[in-house]
N, C-alpha and C positions, 0 to 999 in steps of 0.2 A: 718373556715376550715370545709370542709365537713367530715362527718363521713363515714367510709367505708361502712356502711349499706345503705347509701343514694347515693352511687356512681353507675354509670352505669355498666352494665356487661362488656362493653368494657374496662373501666378503671380498673375494678377488674382484668380482664385478663392481662392487661398490668402490673399491680403491681405484679401479680403472676409470670408472665414470667420474670420480673426484679428480683424478689426474687430468682427464680430458677436459673437464670443466675449468680447471685452473689454467690449462694451456689456452683454452678458448678465450677466457677473460684477459690473459696476457696479450694475446693477438689483437683482440678488440682494443685494448688499451693502447697498444703500439700504433695501430691504425688511427685511432682517435687523436692521439698526441701529434702524430705527423700531420694529419689533416688540419688540426687546430693551428699548428705552427705555420704551415704553408698558407692557409687562408688568412690568418692574421698578418703574416708577413706581406702577403700580396696587398691587403688593405692598407697597411702602413706605407708600403712603397707607392701605392696609388695616391694616398693622401699627401705624402711628401712631394710627389711629382706635381700635384695640383698646386701646392703651396709654392713650389719652385717656379712653375710657369707664371703664376700671378706676380710673384716678386720680380722675376726677370723682366716682365713687361713694365712694371712700375719703376724699375731701376734704369731704364734706357736713358731718360733725360739726365739723371744724376751722373751717368758715365759720360754722356756727350759733352756736358758742361763741366765735368770734373768737380762736381759739387759733393764733397765728402759729407757735409752735414745733412744734406737731403738723403743721401744713400744710407747713412746711419739711422736717420728717422724712419726710413722705409723698412729697414731691418728690425727696428724696434717693435714692429707689428708682430714679430715672432714671439714676443713675450706672452701672447695669449695662447700659444701652442706649447703645451707641456712636453710633448715628445721631442721638440727641437732643442738640442743642447747648444749648438753654435752655428754660425753662418759667417761667410766672408764674401765680399764683392772684390774681385780681382780684375783690374783693367787689362787692356790689350798689351801693356808693357810689363805685365806680371807683377804689378804693384797692388798691394791691398789698399782699397779705397775706403772700406768700411767693414766693421765686424760687429758681431753680436755674440754674447755668451763667452765661453772660455776660448782662449787663443787656439787658432786652427793652424796646423801645419799643412799648408795647401799643396806642398810637394808630394805628400803621401796619397793624394786623392786621384781618382780616375780622371782622365782628360775629359770624358763626357759620359754621362749615364750614372749607373749605380755601382756601388761596391760595399762590401761588409768588412770592416776592420775593427778589431778589438771591441766587440760588442756594440758597434755603432753602424748604422746604415748611412752611407755617404752618398750624396747626390751632387753632380756637377751639371749645371744648366747654362748653356751659352746665352749671352745677352747680345741680341742682334737687332739692328735697326736698318731697314732698307737694304738687307743683304750684307751690311758691314758689321763685322764682329767687334763689339765694344769691350767685351770682357766676359767673365763668367761669374756665376753665383754658385758658391759651394755651401751646402747645408749638411749638417750632421744631426741624426736622430738616434736617441738611445733605444736599444733593443731590450732594455730591462723589463718593460711592461710585457713584452712578448714572452720573455723567459719566465716571468712570474705566472702568466696565464697557463703556459704549458706545465709548469711545476704544479699548479693547482689541479690541473686535470690528472696528472700522474699521481698525486697524493690521494685524490678522490678514488681513482681506480685501484690504488693499493688498498685503501680501506674496504672497498667492495670485494676485492680479492680475499682479504683476510676474513671478512664476514662470511663469504661463500665457503671458504675452506673450513672454518669452524663449524658452520652448519652441516657441511658434508661429514665432518668427523663425528659430530654428535649423532647424526642419522646413522652413520656406519656402526657406531658403538651400540646403537639400540638393536641392531640385527643380531 
C-alpha cells in the first residue's frame, strides 16, 4: 500500500475532495436530523396543546359537579389519538377524578405547561371556569414516533454517505 507522502498530487486532491464531501454530507445530515426533530416536536407540542385546551374546556362541567363518569367519557375521546398514551383529570383537592390509558403518576408532572420525562411529552392544562380553578388536565404523549422519524432520516443519510464514499473511491481508483 502506498503511503500518502508518495502519492501523486492528483490522488491527494481526490482523497481531499472525498474527505470534504463526506464531511459535508455528515454536516447536512446533522442539520437535517436536528431540524426534523425540532419541527416535528413543535408540531407534536402544538397538537397536544390543542387537544388539551379542547378537553379542558369540555371537562369544566364534570369537575364543577364532580361527575367522574362524564369526565371519564370525555377522556375516552383520546382513544382516537394514537400519540396520547395517558391522561388524568385532577380536581382542586388533588384527587384524580378520571383517567385514560396507563396509570399516571401526577406528582412527577409540571405544575403547568410542558415537560419531557422518560420519552414522553407531558402537558398540564389548568381547568378554569369564570376565574375559578377547578382542577388540571394532565396528558402524556409518546415521543416514539418522533424518535422513529429521526432514526429514518439518519439511516437514509448514512446510506447516502456510504454510496457517495464508494463512488468517490471507485472514481479515485480509476485515476
